[in-house]
C-alpha positions in Angstrom: 46.5 29.5 1.9 49.0 26.9 1.9 52.6 28.5 2.3 54.7 25.4 0.7 58.5 25.1 1.8 60.8 26.3 -1.1 61.9 23.1 -3.5 58.8 21.0 -2.0 57.7 20.3 -5.3 61.2 19.1 -6.8 61.9 17.1 -3.4 58.2 15.4 -3.5 58.8 14.3 -7.6 62.4 13.4 -7.1 61.8 11.4 -3.6 58.5 9.6 -5.2 60.9 7.9 -7.9 63.0 6.2 -5.1 60.9 5.9 -2.1 57.7 5.2 -0.9 56.3 8.5 0.5 53.9 8.6 3.6 52.6 11.6 5.9 52.3 11.3 9.4 51.6 14.9 11.5 50.9 15.8 15.0 48.0 17.9 13.2 44.3 17.1 13.2 43.4 14.5 10.9 41.1 16.9 8.7 44.2 19.6 8.9 46.9 17.0 7.6 44.4 15.8 4.7 43.8 19.2 3.5 47.4 20.4 3.6 48.1 16.8 1.6 45.9 17.5 -1.1 47.6 21.1 -1.6 51.1 19.7 -1.5 51.2 16.4 -3.3 50.5 16.2 -7.1 47.4 14.0 -8.2 50.3 11.9 -9.8 51.7 11.0 -6.5 49.9 9.4 -4.1 51.1 8.8 -0.5 51.0 5.7 1.1 49.0 6.8 3.5 48.0 9.9 5.4 47.7 9.9 8.9 47.0 12.6 11.7 46.9 13.1 15.5 44.6 10.4 15.8 47.3 7.8 14.9 49.8 9.2 17.2 50.5 8.7 21.0 49.5 11.1 23.3 52.5 11.4 25.7 52.4 14.1 28.9 55.6 15.8 29.3 56.1 15.9 32.6 57.8 18.8 34.3 58.7 20.1 37.9 58.8 23.7 37.6 61.2 26.1 39.4 58.8 26.3 42.6 58.6 22.5 42.7 55.5 22.2 41.6 54.4 19.1 39.0 53.5 20.5 35.5 51.9 18.3 33.1 50.3 20.7 30.9 52.4 20.4 28.0 52.3 17.1 25.8 53.6 15.7 22.6 51.7 13.5 20.0 54.4 11.0 19.7 54.7 8.7 16.1 55.3 5.3 16.9 56.6 3.5 14.2 55.7 -0.2 15.4 52.3 1.5 14.3 53.2 1.1 10.6 54.6 -2.5 11.0 52.0 -4.4 10.6 50.8 -2.6 7.3 53.9 -4.2 6.2 56.7 -1.7 6.2 60.0 -2.7 7.5 61.7 -0.6 10.2 64.9 -0.9 8.7 63.8 0.7 5.6 61.5 3.3 7.2 63.0 6.9 7.5 60.7 9.8 9.5 61.5 13.2 8.9 60.4 15.4 11.5 61.0 19.0 13.0 60.3 18.2 16.6 62.6 15.5 17.7 60.4 14.5 20.7 57.6 13.6 18.3 59.7 10.4 17.4 61.8 10.2 20.4 60.5 6.2 20.4 62.3 5.7 16.8 65.3 8.1 16.6 67.2 5.7 14.8 64.9 5.9 12.1 64.4 10.0 12.4 66.1 12.5 10.4 65.3 16.3 12.1 65.0 19.3 9.9 64.6 22.5 10.8 61.5 24.1 11.1 60.2 26.6 8.4 58.7 29.6 9.3 57.7 30.9 5.3 61.4 31.7 4.8 61.6 32.4 1.0 65.5 31.5 1.1 65.0 28.4 3.0 66.9 25.5 1.0 66.3 22.8 3.7 64.7 20.4 0.9 67.1 20.6 -1.1 70.0 19.2 1.4 67.6 16.5 2.7 66.8 15.5 -0.8 70.6 15.2 -1.5 71.1 13.2 1.7 68.1 10.9 1.4 69.6 9.8 -2.0 72.7 8.8 -0.2 70.0 6.3 1.8 68.2 4.8 -1.1 70.2 2.0 -1.0 70.9 1.1 2.7 69.6 -2.2 3.9 69.0 -0.7 7.4 69.0 3.3 8.0 68.6 2.3 11.9 72.2 1.5 11.9 73.2 4.8 9.8 74.1 8.0 12.1 72.0 10.9 11.0 72.2 13.6 13.9 74.9 15.3 11.7 73.1 14.9 8.5 73.9 18.3 7.1 77.7 17.9 7.6 77.5 14.8 5.1 76.5 16.6 1.9 78.3 18.2 -1.1 75.7 21.2 -1.7 76.9 24.2 -0.8 75.2 25.2 2.6 
């Protein structure tokens, strides 16, 4: 069973009117395809649906407290340069993620959201939709400071 984040349908519908939507997840390709079937209505098709195979495997090198080299942790990083040859402008591309390290090479394009753990009172997508609507006519999203995005919206937190 897919547990949908509250306001997901509204978010996808309203955003699809102003933006070209795509899905790029660090989940396995099959998993991502299946989730997209459950969350996107038949009337809205993402531009592309990409999973882990399109991300770049990056070991997270760490030295533990005893001085031992530890490369057991890793991220699947989404490098936006991969979409540029498809005709997408990086100045008009926003990546939304709950894990900053997965978009670390494109922080100027990133909006970081809170992770979702099934909370029924979650309002993150309401806030995000309002924020995105303020960016829809922006010529270069990379020049906009997005780290404190929640502080710029009018909807009551």
